[in-house]
C-alpha positions in Angstrom: 87.8 105.3 74.5 84.4 105.8 76.7 85.3 105.0 80.3 81.7 104.1 82.2 81.2 104.2 85.9 81.0 100.1 86.5 83.1 98.8 83.6 86.3 99.9 81.7 86.1 98.9 77.7 84.0 96.0 77.6 85.2 95.8 74.4 88.7 95.1 75.5 87.7 91.6 75.2 87.6 91.3 71.8 90.3 94.4 70.8 93.7 94.2 70.2 97.1 96.0 70.7 99.5 94.8 68.9 102.2 92.2 69.7 101.6 91.5 73.6 104.9 91.5 75.6 106.0 88.8 77.1 104.1 88.4 80.3 101.0 87.3 77.8 102.8 84.3 76.9 104.4 83.6 80.5 103.8 79.1 81.0 102.6 78.7 84.5 103.5 75.3 85.8 102.6 73.2 88.5 99.0 75.0 88.6 96.8 71.3 87.9 99.0 68.5 86.8 97.4 64.8 86.4 97.6 62.3 89.5 100.3 60.0 87.4 103.0 62.1 88.1 103.7 62.9 84.7 104.3 66.9 83.3 102.2 69.1 85.3 99.5 71.1 82.5 100.4 74.7 81.1 98.4 77.4 80.5 98.9 80.9 79.3 98.5 84.1 81.6 96.2 85.8 81.4 93.7 83.4 79.4 91.3 85.5 80.0 90.5 89.3 81.0 92.0 91.1 83.8 89.1 92.4 86.4 90.2 95.0 88.7 88.3 96.1 91.5 87.9 99.4 92.9 86.7 99.2 96.2 84.9 102.5 96.5 82.6 104.8 94.5 83.8 106.3 90.8 85.6 109.5 91.0 88.1 108.6 94.0 91.6 107.7 94.1 90.7 103.7 94.4 89.2 103.9 91.5 91.7 106.6 89.3 94.4 104.0 89.9 92.4 101.3 89.5 91.1 102.7 86.0 94.9 104.2 85.1 96.3 100.0 85.8 93.4 98.7 83.7 94.5 101.3 80.8 98.5 100.9 80.8 97.7 96.8 81.2 95.8 97.5 77.5 97.1 100.1 75.7 100.6 99.4 76.6 100.1 95.6 75.0 101.4 94.4 78.2 98.4 91.9 77.6 95.8 91.0 74.8 92.6 89.8 76.8 91.4 92.9 77.9 91.2 94.8 81.4 88.0 95.6 83.2 87.4 97.7 86.2 84.4 97.6 88.7 83.0 99.3 91.6 82.2 97.8 95.0 81.9 100.9 97.4 81.1 100.8 101.0 82.3 100.6 104.7 85.2 102.7 103.9 86.8 99.9 100.8 86.1 96.5 103.8 82.8 95.7 101.6 85.2 95.5 98.7 87.5 93.4 100.2 85.4 90.8 101.7 83.0 90.3 98.4 87.0 90.4 97.0 88.3 87.7 99.3 84.7 85.8 99.6 84.4 85.3 95.8 87.7 85.0 94.1 89.8 82.9 95.9 92.3 81.1 93.2 91.2 83.0 90.6 94.7 85.0 89.5 92.8 87.0 87.0 90.9 89.4 89.1 93.2 92.3 91.2 91.7 94.9 94.0 93.6 97.8 94.4 94.2 98.6 98.0 96.0 101.5 100.3 96.3 103.3 103.1 93.3 104.1 103.9 92.1 100.5 104.0 95.1 99.5 106.3 93.4 102.0 108.7 89.3 100.9 107.8 89.8 97.4 109.0 91.1 98.8 112.5 88.0 100.4 113.1 85.1 98.3 111.1 84.2 94.5 112.1 85.5 93.4 109.2 85.8 89.4 108.7 88.3 89.5 107.0 92.4 91.6 106.7 94.9 92.1 104.6 96.0 88.8 105.9 93.7 87.5 103.3 95.1 88.5 100.2 98.4 87.8 98.1 100.0 91.5 98.3 101.9 91.6 94.0 102.9 95.6 93.7 102.7 98.6 95.8 102.5 101.2 93.2 102.4 104.8 94.1 102.6 108.0 96.4 100.4 110.4 96.3 100.0 113.7 98.7 97.1 115.1 99.8 95.8 119.0 98.9 94.0 121.0 101.3 91.4 123.0 99.2 88.5 125.2 99.7 85.9 126.5 97.7 87.1 129.3 95.0 85.2 131.8 96.7 85.8 130.9 100.1 87.2 133.7 102.6 90.7 131.6 103.1 93.2 132.5 100.5 96.0 131.2 102.9 96.5 128.2 105.2 97.3 130.2 108.2 94.0 131.6 107.8 92.1 128.5 107.8 93.9 127.3 110.5 93.1 130.4 112.3 89.7 130.2 112.1 90.1 126.6 112.8 92.4 127.4 116.1 89.4 129.8 117.5 86.5 128.0 117.0 87.2 124.0 116.1 83.6 123.0 115.3 82.7 126.3 113.0 85.3 124.8 110.5 83.6 121.6 108.6 86.5 119.4 106.9 85.3 117.4 104.2 87.8 114.3 103.4 87.7 110.3 102.7 86.2 107.7 104.7 87.1 107.8 108.5 90.5 107.1 109.5 92.4 106.9 106.5 95.0 109.3 105.1 93.1 112.8 104.8 91.2 112.2 108.7 94.7 111.7 110.1 95.9 114.8 107.7 92.8 116.7 109.9 93.9 115.2 113.1 97.4 115.7 112.6 96.5 119.7 111.7 94.4 119.7 114.7 97.2 118.4 117.1 99.8 121.2 115.6 97.7 124.2 116.9 96.4 122.1 120.2 93.0 120.9 119.2 92.0 117.6 120.4 90.8 114.9 118.3 87.3 115.2 119.6 86.7 119.0 118.9 87.2 117.8 115.1 84.0 118.1 112.7 85.3 115.9 109.6 82.7 114.6 107.1 83.7 111.7 105.4 83.0 110.7 101.7 83.0 107.5 100.2 84.8 108.9 97.4 85.6 111.9 95.0 82.5 112.0 93.3 80.7 112.9 96.7 83.3 115.6 98.0 84.1 117.3 94.9 80.2 118.6 94.6 80.3 119.0 98.6 83.5 121.6 98.5 81.3 123.4 95.1 78.6 123.5 97.0 80.0 124.8 99.8 78.9 122.1 102.5 82.2 122.0 103.9 84.5 124.4 104.8 87.6 122.9 103.9 88.8 119.5 102.6 91.5 117.4 102.2 92.5 114.1 100.1 94.5 113.4 96.6 95.9 116.2 94.8 95.0 114.4 91.9 91.3 113.9 93.0 90.7 117.9 92.5 93.6 119.3 89.7 90.6 119.9 87.3 88.9 121.9 89.8 91.6 123.9 90.9 92.8 124.1 86.9 89.3 125.4 86.3 89.7 128.0 88.7 86.9 126.0 91.1 88.6 125.4 94.0 91.4 127.4 95.6 94.6 125.0 96.6 96.0 126.2 99.8 98.7 123.7 100.4 100.1 119.9 99.5 100.8 117.7 102.4 104.6 116.2 101.1 107.7 117.2 102.7 109.2 118.5 99.8 107.7 120.9 96.8 106.0 119.3 94.5 107.2 120.7 90.9 104.5 122.4 88.9 101.8 122.8 91.5 101.6 126.4 92.9 101.0 126.1 96.5 103.2 125.4 99.5 104.0 122.6 101.7 102.2 122.4 104.9 105.8 122.5 106.8 106.7 125.8 104.6 102.8 127.6 105.5 104.3 127.0 109.0 103.2 123.4 110.5 105.1 120.5 111.1 102.9 117.8 109.4 103.4 115.8 106.1 101.6 112.2 105.0 101.9 110.2 101.9 99.0 107.9 100.2 100.6 104.8 98.8 98.1 102.1 96.5 99.0 99.4 95.7 97.7 95.9 93.9 96.7 92.6 95.2 95.4 89.3 94.0 93.2 86.8 96.0 94.2 84.5 98.4 95.0 80.9 97.6 96.9 81.4 94.4 99.6 79.4 93.8 102.8 80.8 93.9 103.4 80.6 90.0 100.5 82.3 89.4 101.6 85.0 91.7 104.7 85.4 90.3 102.9 85.8 86.4 101.0 88.5 88.3 103.9 90.4 89.7 105.7 90.2 86.2 102.7 91.5 84.5 102.5 94.8 86.8 106.2 95.3 86.6 105.6 95.6 83.1 102.9 97.1 83.2 105.0 99.5 85.5 107.8 100.3 83.0 105.1 101.0 79.9 105.1 104.7 78.7 101.4 105.2 79.4 101.9 104.0 83.4 104.9 106.5 82.8 102.5 109.3 81.5 99.8 108.4 84.5 101.9 108.8 87.6 103.1 112.4 85.6 99.5 113.6 84.9 98.7 112.6 88.4 101.8 114.0 90.5 102.1 110.0 91.7 105.5 109.1 93.1 106.8 106.0 91.5 106.5 103.6 94.8 106.9 100.3 93.3 107.9 97.6 95.8 106.7 93.7 94.4 106.3 90.4 96.2 107.5 89.5 99.8 109.0 92.8 100.1 105.4 94.7 100.0 104.1 92.0 102.2 106.3 93.0 104.7 105.4 96.5 103.8 102.0 95.8 104.6 102.7 94.0 107.9 104.3 97.0 109.3 102.1 99.8 107.8 99.0 97.9 109.9 101.5 98.2 113.1 102.6 102.0 112.5 98.8 102.8 111.4 97.3 101.0 114.5 99.8 103.0 116.6 98.1 106.4 114.8 94.9 105.7 114.8 94.9 104.8 118.9 97.1 107.9 119.4 94.8 110.0 118.2 91.6 108.4 119.6 90.1 107.2 116.5 90.2 103.2 117.7 90.2 102.3 121.3 
């Protein structure tokens, strides 16, 4: 099946993957009743294609997550209405968030991928919306960053790169995701580990993996930090050298030390999840949660986790809502401590 850059499987509307699981037969009540107090009307969910927004360019972590959700929903037989993915890049994800909230209120067939990066982006922009304006559905994955250099780089270990960074901070150009996101926080923590002030860091943000990868391969940046899955193809092809990963423990099947094992007390994990628009009913939210939980249990999703080295990080409903609140508080404090926000 071919995946375009802007939409995933237009054909999915008319394609059937066998008998769908129970979620497609789930009846929503209270979604619209008569004024005379009789039985509320009922409708199946979903009744049309599920559309999933990735609030970034194709090729990055949001995009990979959104397309993986689309595949698992459709090919896993969770729904028979089809799943589509579209990209809305800009403003570190807040452009997509603004559009999602403004145009989709009350529509449970619209979903959006969010993550730790977006939490930080909201704190740094003049966004008119926040994560309080959406309906949390599920936290899905945790992913660790990789630190890479071009295959022909003079740096063969993280220690060599950090020695150069410490000697002349401005001479080492770091590539990564959006300003204030997980990648920049990681680089700032590395800088702090060797006594470099945040203002001395030469950090160049990119809106997605589609832009960052060529910047690394061309030598426009000295090194880069981003999700391991974004670099895996280039690492496997021998085009990039993996120096370290940001997990606390070694990752099975990954031939690289943790940053901690390389001698620097730094670790960080990025999480991603899925949300619905505001103003959907409690029944619609519960139906969406059920759909995502059934997707989580499909072989297609479990294979995705394994292939991308994503940790299974499932958390749904109200618990996910509380987690978002806690993350917002913690990330705001971290960005303030690092001097990224005032």
